[in-house]
C-alpha positions in Angstrom: -52.3 -47.2 28.2 -51.4 -48.7 24.9 -47.9 -48.2 23.8 -49.0 -46.4 20.5 -51.0 -43.8 22.5 -48.0 -43.1 24.7 -45.8 -42.5 21.7 -48.4 -40.2 20.0 -48.8 -38.1 23.2 -45.1 -37.8 23.6 -44.6 -36.6 20.1 -47.4 -34.1 20.6 -45.7 -32.6 23.6 -42.4 -32.4 21.7 -44.2 -30.4 18.9 -45.8 -28.1 21.4 -42.6 -27.5 23.2 -40.8 -26.7 19.9 -43.5 -24.2 19.0 -43.1 -22.4 22.3 -39.3 -22.2 21.9 -39.7 -20.9 18.4 -42.0 -18.1 19.6 -39.3 -17.1 22.2 -36.4 -17.2 19.7 -36.5 -13.5 18.7 -35.7 -12.7 22.3 -32.6 -14.8 22.3 -29.4 -14.4 20.2 -26.2 -16.3 19.9 -23.1 -14.3 20.7 -19.4 -14.7 21.3 -18.8 -14.9 25.0 -16.6 -11.9 26.1 -13.0 -12.7 26.7 -13.6 -16.5 26.6 -11.4 -17.3 23.6 -14.2 -18.1 21.3 -16.9 -19.9 23.2 -20.6 -19.1 22.7 -23.3 -18.2 25.2 -27.0 -17.3 24.8 -27.5 -13.6 25.7 -30.9 -11.8 26.0 -31.6 -8.7 24.0 -30.1 -5.8 26.0 -32.2 -2.6 26.3 -29.5 -0.7 28.4 -27.9 2.4 27.1 -29.0 6.0 26.7 -29.7 7.5 23.3 -28.0 5.3 20.7 -28.8 7.6 17.8 -28.5 11.2 17.0 -31.6 13.1 17.9 -33.1 16.1 16.2 -30.8 18.5 18.2 -27.6 16.3 18.1 -25.9 18.6 15.6 -23.8 21.0 17.8 -21.1 19.6 19.9 -18.4 20.6 22.4 -15.2 18.5 22.2 -11.5 18.6 23.0 -9.0 17.7 20.3 -5.3 16.9 20.3 -3.1 18.9 18.0 0.5 17.5 17.5 2.0 19.4 14.5 2.0 22.9 12.9 0.3 21.4 9.9 -2.6 20.1 12.1 -3.0 23.6 13.6 -3.2 25.0 10.1 -5.8 22.5 8.9 -7.8 22.9 12.1 -8.0 26.7 11.5 -9.1 26.1 7.9 -12.0 24.1 9.2 -13.2 27.2 10.9 -14.6 25.8 14.2 -15.4 28.0 17.1 -12.4 28.0 19.4 -13.4 28.0 23.1 -9.8 27.6 24.5 -6.5 26.3 23.3 -3.2 25.1 24.7 0.2 24.0 23.3 -1.2 20.7 22.0 -5.0 20.8 22.6 -8.0 22.9 21.8 -11.6 23.0 23.1 -14.0 23.5 20.1 -17.7 24.1 19.3 -18.5 22.3 16.1 -21.3 20.8 14.1 -21.8 17.0 13.3 -19.9 17.2 10.0 -16.9 18.9 11.5 -16.9 16.4 14.4 -16.8 13.5 12.0 -13.9 15.2 10.1 -12.0 15.7 13.3 -12.3 12.0 14.1 -11.3 10.9 10.6 -8.3 13.3 10.5 -6.9 11.8 13.8 -7.5 14.8 16.1 -8.8 12.2 18.7 -11.9 14.1 19.9 -12.6 13.3 23.5 -15.2 14.3 26.1 -17.6 15.1 23.3 -21.1 16.3 24.4 -24.0 17.9 22.7 -24.9 21.6 23.3 -28.4 20.5 24.3 -27.1 18.2 27.0 -24.8 20.9 28.4 -27.6 23.4 28.5 -30.0 21.0 30.2 -27.4 19.9 32.8 -26.1 23.3 33.7 -28.9 25.9 33.2 -30.5 26.1 36.6 -32.7 29.1 36.0 -33.5 28.5 32.3 -31.8 31.7 31.2 -29.2 30.0 29.0 -31.9 27.8 27.4 -33.6 31.0 26.2 -30.3 32.4 25.0 -29.4 29.3 23.0 -33.0 28.8 21.6 -32.3 30.2 18.2 -29.2 28.1 17.8 -30.9 24.9 18.9 -33.8 25.7 16.5 -31.2 26.0 13.6 -29.8 22.7 14.8 -33.2 21.0 14.6 -33.8 22.4 11.2 -30.5 21.1 9.9 -31.2 17.6 11.3 -34.6 17.6 9.5 -33.0 18.8 6.3 -30.4 16.0 6.5 -33.1 13.4 7.0 -35.1 14.7 4.0 -31.9 14.8 1.8 -31.3 11.1 2.4 -34.8 10.3 1.2 -35.3 12.9 -1.5 -33.6 14.6 -4.5 -30.8 17.0 -5.1 -33.0 19.9 -4.1 -33.4 18.6 -0.6 -29.6 18.1 -0.4 -29.1 21.7 -1.5 -31.5 22.8 1.3 -29.5 20.8 3.8 -26.3 22.5 2.7 -28.0 25.9 3.1 -29.2 24.9 6.6 -25.6 24.0 7.6 -24.3 27.3 6.4 -26.9 29.1 8.5 -26.0 27.0 11.5 -22.3 27.8 11.2 -23.0 31.5 10.9 -25.0 31.3 14.1 -22.2 29.4 15.9 -19.6 32.1 15.0 -22.0 34.8 16.1 -22.3 33.5 19.7 -21.7 36.1 22.4 -18.8 35.9 24.8 -21.1 35.0 27.7 -22.5 32.1 25.7 -19.1 30.8 24.8 -17.9 31.0 28.4 -21.0 29.0 29.5 -20.3 26.2 26.9 -16.6 26.1 27.9 -17.2 25.7 31.7 -20.4 23.6 31.5 -20.0 20.1 33.0 -21.1 16.9 31.2 -23.4 14.5 33.0 -21.8 11.2 33.9 -24.3 9.2 35.9 -22.2 6.2 36.7 -19.0 8.2 37.0 -17.0 5.9 34.7 -15.3 8.7 32.7 -17.7 8.4 29.8 -20.5 11.0 29.8 -24.1 9.9 29.2 -24.2 11.2 25.7 -21.2 9.0 24.7 -22.6 6.1 26.6 -25.5 6.3 24.2 -23.2 6.4 21.2 -21.2 3.4 22.4 -24.3 1.5 23.4 -23.1 1.1 27.0 -25.1 1.4 30.1 -25.0 5.0 31.6 -26.1 3.6 35.0 -23.3 0.9 35.2 -19.6 1.8 35.3 -18.6 -1.6 33.8 -21.3 -2.4 31.3 -19.8 -5.7 30.2 -18.6 -6.9 33.6 -15.0 -7.5 32.5 -13.3 -5.5 35.3 -12.6 -2.4 33.3 -14.8 0.7 33.4 -16.5 1.9 30.2 -14.4 5.1 30.1 -11.1 3.1 30.3 -12.1 0.7 27.6 -13.2 3.4 25.2 -9.9 5.3 25.8 -7.9 2.1 25.1 -9.8 1.7 21.8 -9.0 5.3 20.9 -5.3 4.8 21.8 -5.3 1.8 19.5 -6.8 3.9 16.7 -4.2 6.6 17.3 -1.3 4.2 17.1 -0.5 4.5 20.8 -0.8 0.8 21.4 0.9 -2.1 19.7 -2.4 -4.0 19.4 -6.1 -3.9 20.1 -6.8 -4.0 23.9 -7.4 -7.3 25.6 -10.5 -6.0 27.2 -12.2 -5.8 23.7 -15.5 -4.0 23.4 -17.0 -1.8 26.2 -20.6 -2.9 25.8 -22.4 -6.1 26.8 -23.5 -8.4 23.9 -23.5 -7.0 20.4 -25.3 -4.2 18.6 -27.9 -6.5 16.9 -28.9 -7.6 20.4 -29.4 -4.1 21.8 -32.6 -2.1 21.1 -31.8 1.0 19.1 -28.0 0.3 18.7 -27.6 0.5 15.0 -24.9 -1.3 13.1 -25.9 -0.8 9.4 -22.6 -2.1 8.0 -22.6 -5.2 10.2 -19.1 -4.8 11.5 -20.1 -5.1 15.2 -19.2 -1.4 15.9 -22.0 1.0 16.7 -22.5 3.4 13.8 -22.4 6.7 15.7 -19.3 5.7 17.6 -17.6 4.9 14.3 -18.5 8.3 12.9 -17.9 10.8 15.7 -15.5 8.9 18.0 -13.3 6.6 15.8 -13.3 8.1 12.3 -14.3 4.8 10.7 -16.8 4.3 7.9 -20.3 3.5 9.2 -21.2 2.3 5.7 -18.4 -0.2 5.0 -17.9 -3.4 7.0 -14.1 -3.1 6.5 -13.0 0.5 6.4 -9.6 -0.5 5.1 -11.1 -3.0 2.6 -9.3 -6.1 3.7 -11.0 -9.4 4.7 -11.3 -8.5 8.4 -14.2 -6.4 9.5 -13.8 -3.3 11.7 -15.0 -5.2 14.8 -12.3 -7.8 14.5 -9.5 -5.2 14.0 -10.9 -2.8 16.7 -12.0 -5.3 19.4 -10.1 -8.4 18.5 -13.4 -10.2 17.7 -16.6 -9.7 15.9 -20.2 -10.9 16.2 -21.1 -14.1 14.5 -24.3 -16.0 14.8 -22.8 -19.3 13.6 -25.9 -20.1 11.6 -25.4 -22.4 8.6 -21.9 -23.3 9.8 -20.5 -19.8 9.0 -20.3 -16.4 10.6 -23.6 -15.3 9.1 -23.5 -11.7 10.2 -22.3 -9.5 7.4 -20.2 -10.6 4.4 -17.0 -10.9 6.6 -15.5 -13.2 7.6 -16.3 -14.7 4.2 -17.8 -18.2 4.0 -14.9 -19.4 1.8 -12.5 -18.3 4.5 -14.4 -19.9 7.4 -12.3 -22.6 8.9 -9.2 -20.4 8.6 -10.7 -17.1 9.8 -13.3 -17.1 12.6 -14.9 -14.4 14.7 -11.6 -13.7 16.5 -8.9 -11.7 14.8 -6.3 -14.3 13.7 -3.1 -14.1 15.7 -1.0 -14.5 12.6 -2.1 -11.1 11.3 0.5 -8.8 12.9 0.4 -5.0 13.3 0.0 -2.8 11.5 -2.0 -5.1 9.3 -4.4 -5.8 12.2 -5.2 -2.1 12.5 -8.7 -0.9 11.3 -7.1 1.6 9.0 -4.3 -0.6 7.6 -5.3 -3.3 5.1 -3.9 -6.7 6.2 -2.9 -8.5 3.1 -0.5 -11.5 3.0 3.2 -11.1 2.1 3.8 -14.0 -0.3 6.9 -16.1 0.3 8.0 -18.7 -2.2 10.2 -21.6 -1.3 11.4 -23.9 -4.1 12.0 -27.5 -3.0 14.6 -29.3 -5.0 13.1 -31.7 -7.7 9.6 -30.4 -6.9 9.1 -28.5 -10.1 8.2 -30.5 -13.1 8.0 -28.8 -16.5 6.1 -30.6 -19.3 6.0 -29.5 -22.9 2.5 -28.8 -24.0 2.9 -27.0 -27.3 5.9 -26.6 -29.5 6.0 -23.8 -32.1 8.8 -23.9 -34.7 9.4 -21.1 -37.2 12.2 -20.4 -39.7 10.8 -17.1 -40.9 13.5 -14.5 -40.0 13.2 -10.9 -41.0 16.3 -8.8 -40.5 17.0 -5.3 -41.5 19.6 -2.7 -40.6 23.1 -1.6 -41.4 26.2 -3.4 -40.3 29.5 -1.4 -40.0 32.9 -2.8 -39.1 35.9 -0.7 -38.0 39.5 -2.0 -37.4 42.5 0.0 -36.3 46.1 -1.4 -35.8 49.0 0.6 -34.3 52.5 -0.6 -33.5 54.9 1.3 -31.4 58.5 0.4 -30.3 62.3 0.6 -31.1 64.3 -2.0 -33.0 68.2 -2.0 -32.8 70.6 -4.4 -34.7 74.3 -4.6 -34.2 76.6 -6.9 -36.5 80.4 -7.2 -36.4 82.0 -8.9 -39.6 85.7 -9.5 -40.2 87.0 -11.2 -43.4 90.5 -12.6 -44.0 91.8 -13.6 -47.5 95.2 -15.2 -47.6 96.6 -17.2 -50.6 100.0 -18.3 -52.1 100.7 -19.9 -55.5 103.8 -22.0 -56.3 104.7 -23.4 -59.8 107.3 -26.1 -60.7 108.1 -27.3 -64.3 109.9 -30.6 -65.0 111.0 -31.5 -68.6 110.7 -35.2 -69.6 111.6 -37.0 -72.9 108.9 -39.0 -74.4 110.6 -41.3 -76.9 108.9 -44.4 -76.2 106.6 -44.0 -79.1 109.3 -42.5 -81.4 108.0 -39.0 -80.8 109.7 -36.4 -78.9 107.3 -34.8 -76.6 108.3 -32.1 -74.4 105.9 -31.9 -71.7 105.5 -29.6 -69.0 104.0 -30.8 -65.9 102.8 -27.9 -63.9 101.9 -28.4 -60.4 100.1 -25.7 -58.9 99.5 -25.6 -55.3 97.1 -23.1 -54.0 96.6 -22.4 -50.5 93.5 -20.4 -49.9 92.1 -19.3 -46.7 88.9 -17.5 -46.4 87.9 -16.6 -43.0 84.7 -14.8 -42.3 83.7 -13.8 -38.8 80.3 -12.7 -38.1 79.4 -13.1 -34.5 80.7 -16.6 -33.6 80.6 -18.2 -37.2 83.8 -19.2 -38.8 84.9 -21.0 -42.0 88.3 -22.8 -42.0 90.9 -23.8 -44.7 90.1 -25.0 -48.2 92.8 -26.6 -50.3 92.8 -27.1 -54.1 95.4 -29.0 -56.3 95.4 -29.1 -60.0 97.6 -30.8 -62.6 98.2 -29.3 -66.0 99.7 -31.3 -68.9 100.8 -29.3 -71.8 101.6 -31.3 -74.9 103.8 -30.0 -77.7 104.0 -30.9 -81.4 105.9 -33.9 -82.6 108.9 -33.2 -84.6 
């Protein structure tokens, strides 16, 4: 066989094989391997699970709630459910779908929830109770139809849905004692005996015929309760067992996840109190699946998560399908937004400031009143003492000596007067003293010549 023919035939087989694989692709999906730390495996579409969506009569429910405070009791009574029984911190209720969603959102932790239809079907051996509850179940069906029409129509349809809900609640509060006792004592069906009744198995997209739907060693009931404890702040983090179902909602027929957060919509509404219309209920950059299970579904197509807007493409490489370990509680909780707490460390000589624009102005406008006040005050006592003593002592002596002046033929009688004066003036003021002062004077008196 020529070499060129062999190559052509080989390429043809490769093309055919690729076409066959492409036709099988819708039956295969790429998913995160459970509890593997981030590996990937190819999983087939999973058809297991009971009813994953609310049916026409899934409008009336029996549930048990936890009531921890007086304020919660008051709010619960304002909701006006039908009380079947109550204890110190719990109550068994009969409610409609809207009330059940409110109980989940308001952290009443509804558990063991089951539909009235399922309870009647499982416990009415002779069909008598089915006849008794027929009017109520009919009202339930009418409400579900009105709600479906309201989503697709105008305000008039929404008003009709509200009226249908009012009629249903009136019928609930009008139930006879025998009917209420039946609902209270009726037993839910749990085919695989895993602690999660068949109705809730459908809402969680788990397998009602397999106690451990995801083969991780923990029963479905235990895993769901751990998730509820995490939601109720009874755990420090999301459970290590993660999600209770095998695969992910997009891989399961009829398991709806409209907000693409990897959590089944019905479980979000009536079990967890999360938003079924928002990928991240707390509006941070981690979707509800990451914060609830510790990981979310990512196809990995295009090099990003590619299932829902979160994790964002621009964050890919830092945030993957797994919840980052550096996000600590409570920021890792589905109801607490996990935003970073910025820390700024200034390194010496690492900040450089450059002048870009210099604006100089000498225009000064000043207005106002200036006042100045000054006050001086002197207080004290001044005392002065001076002692002064003065001494004045003096004595005068006078001596006269006549002499004959004939030398010049003139007789002159002269009088030479010698005066000696001793004068002492002493002044004492403190320690100052002045001593003796002497003065001598000579007087010559001349007479006339005869």
